[in-house]
N, C-alpha and C positions, 0 to 999 in steps of 0.2 A: 532487445528481443525477449519475449516471454514464452517459456517452454510450455506452460499450461495452455496458453492460447495458440501457439504456433506449431506445436509438435505434429499436429494433424497434416500439415503440408510439408514437413521437413523430411528430406530423403533419408532413408536408412534409419529412421527414428528408433526402430527396435534395437539398434546397436548402440544407442546413446547411453552414457553414464555421466555422473557428476562426481568430481573429486575435489575436496577442499584441501588443497596443498598450498601452503602459504607461498606467496602472498595473495594468490588468486583462487577463485572457485571455478574449476575447469569443466567445460563440457567436452567430452571425448567420445568418439565412436570407435568401437573395437569389434572385430569379427575375424573368423577363420581360425586356423591352427598352423602349427609349425614355427619356423623362425620368424622373429618380429621384424616388421617393416613399419617405419614411422613416416607419416605423410604430413607435410606442413604447407598450408595454403598461403596465398599471397595477401598483401595488404588490401583491405576492403572486401575480401571474400570471407568464406567460412567453410565448414565441412560440406556444405552443399556443393562446392565446386568439385568434390570428389564423387558426386552422387552415382555416376555410372562406372567410374574406374574402381572405386572402393570394393564393390561386390565381386568384380572380376579378379582383383588381386587376392581377395579373401579365399578364393578357391585353392590357393597355393601357399599363402603366408598368413601369419597372425598380424593383422593390419590394425594400426593405432593411428587415429586421426583426430587431433585436438583442434578446437577453436582457439586462436591466439587471444591474448589478454584484451578484454574490452570488445572483442569482435564476436559475431554470432551470439552464442549463449554463454560464453566465458565471461565472468564478472571480474573486473579489475579490483584487486585489493588495494592497489596504490597506483597513482598516475605516474610515479617517478621511475617506473621500471618498464618502459615501453621502447627503449632503444634496443638495437639488435643484440648487444652483449647481455643486458639483464634478462631479456626474453629467453635467450639461449640458456642462461644459468637456471632460470625458473623452469624451463622445459626439462632440463637435465634433472632437476630436483623432483619434478613430477614423475619422470621415468624411474628414478631411484625409489621413490616412495611406493610405486606400484609394481616394482620388480621387473620392469620392461628393459630388455637388453637389445635394442635395435641392431640388427645385423645390416640393415640397409636403411638409409634415410633419403626420402624423396621430397624435394622442395620445389614449389612453383613460385617464380618471380621473387618477391622478397622472402618467401619461405626457403628459397635456395640459399640466400645469405645466411639464414638461421641454420640450415642444414650444414653448411661449411663451418660455421662457428661452433656448432655442437661437436665437431671432431675434437675440440679441446677437452670435452667432458665425457663423451661417450666413445665407444670403440667400434664404430661400424666397419664393415668390410668394404662398403662402397657408398658413395653419395651420388644420387641422380638429381640433376638440376634441369627443370623444365623452364625454358625462357627466363633464365636467371637474371635478376635485376642487379647485375654486378658492375654497374657503371655509375658515374656521377652526373648531376645536372650540368649542362654546359652554359657558359656565358652568364647573362643576367639571371637566368633561372637558378643558377647555383646558389645565389644568396636570396633571391626574392621568394622562391617557392618555400624553402624552409622557414623563412621569416613569416610568411603568410600562415603556414601551418601552425607555428608557435602562437601567433596572435589568435587564431581561431580556436586552438586547443585550450587557451586560458580564459576565453570569453564564454561564459555559460549560455549565452543567448545564441551563439553561432551554431552548435550542432543541430538544434531543432529547426532553425531557419534554413540551414543547408539541406537538411532532410526534406523539408517542404519544397525547396527549389529544385533539388536534384532528383527527387523521387517521382516526377511525372513520367508517364509511360513513354512519351516521345523522347524526353531527355535520357532516360535509361537506355532506350534503343540506340540513341546517338552515341552514348558513351561506350556501349558494348560494340557497336560497329567500328568505333575508333581503334579497338584492339586488333582489328584485322581478322577476327574470328566470327564465324556464324554458328550460333548455338540454338538449341531448341526452345520452344515456348516455355517449357518448365524452367529452364535456366533464366530466361528473361523475368519470369514471375518471381523467382527467388531473389535475383539481384535487386529487383524493385522493392521487395520486402525488406532487404537489408538497407537499401539506400533511403528508405523512409523511416528508419528506426534511429532515433536520436542517440541512443546509447551506443549502437554500432558505429555511427558516425563519429561520436566522441572518442571511442577507442581507436578508430582508424586515424583520426587527426592527432591524437596523442602519440601514436606510433610514428607518424610522419614528422612531427615536431622534434622527435628525438633521434631521427634516423641519420646517422653519420657513419658510413661504412668505410671511411678512409683507412682505419687501422687494418681491417680485413683485406682490403685491396692491396695494401702494402705488404701483406704476408702470404699472398696466394702461392708464391714460390716455395713456401714452407709447409704447405698442406700436401702430405705425401699419400694420403688415402686415395685410392682410385676414384676418379670423378667422371661420370658420364654426363655430358651436356647435350640436351635435346633442344633444338631451336627451330621454331617455325619461321620460314623466310618471309612471311607476310605480317610478322609481328609489328603492330602499330604502336605498341606501348614501350617495349624495350628493343632497340635495333638489334638485328641478328648479329651484327658485327661485335656487339658486346660479349656474346658468348665465345666468338672466335678469338677475341683478344684474351679472354680469361683462359681459354684452352691453351694458348701459347705460354701463359705464365704458370699454370698448374703443372707440377712435375709428372703427374700420372693421369692425364686426361684423355678422353676420347670425345668426339663430337659427331652428332647425327643431325643433319638438316632435313626438315620436313617441307617439301615444296607445297606451296599453296595453303599453308596453315598459319594461323595467327597466334596471338598471345595466350589465348585460352585453349591451347592444344589438347590438354587432358580432357576438356569438355567437348571439343570438336570431334576428336578421333580417339575415344577412350580405349577401344580394342587395340588400336595400333600402338598407343602409348604403353598399354599393359604388356604387349608383346616385347617391346623394347626393354621395359623394366625386367621382365622375366629373363630375357636374353642376358642382360647385364648381371642379374643375380646368379644365373647359371654359370657365367664366365668367372665370377669371383669365387663361386663354390667349387669350381672344377680344380 
């Protein structure tokens, strides 16, 4: 992604800033005032996924939303720090460098994994997980998918080829439909923009290749921070049962199910998600 070229179509571009905090050059959107809320998008997305939720939350909080390393407009300083643990460490370093003290961390899908891991380094009052990717691949996919991602991530010819193959309008529509969510035309346009960008694809593949969350899954019972899991029962990407199982393991968890909503819940019903987040924030502040 190229900021000079693409900022005209990027949601909330006026809130964008760039921070060179090693090892990455970060694109971050910030807005609002009050206590800090950190938003973490999922794999393959970027700050555009918060386009409608971000300004709603900024009415009540100081909202910080970064692009993850190699995705969106954040430039990777190294390919070796794209697993969930190093990304969390680098996010914590970014927050420290900017003086951000997130009182709440909201993560979507893989971003929910990062949100929970960040409780090692930050001191939030609550974590909110939207359709959290807190499960493992089953069966043959357990070894085949990571192996494919590793191969694609180390072959420099793959990201541009994948971008050409996956970025067609019909293919993007099929992939978005497979999430179980229905999002607006702007959302489709922005995902197509991301999926035709070789650098964004490269960053996403690097993340997938290094994504082994077994250590986090094995210590869910040790995370005592209040966690609110929000799950759409039509999620076609991460089964709703994944959040149910996680809620059973987390010592201080609550669960909200959204009927008829898919994986991109925060893009489908941003006002409803904002209300749930506000309610959670009010409960922890009380």
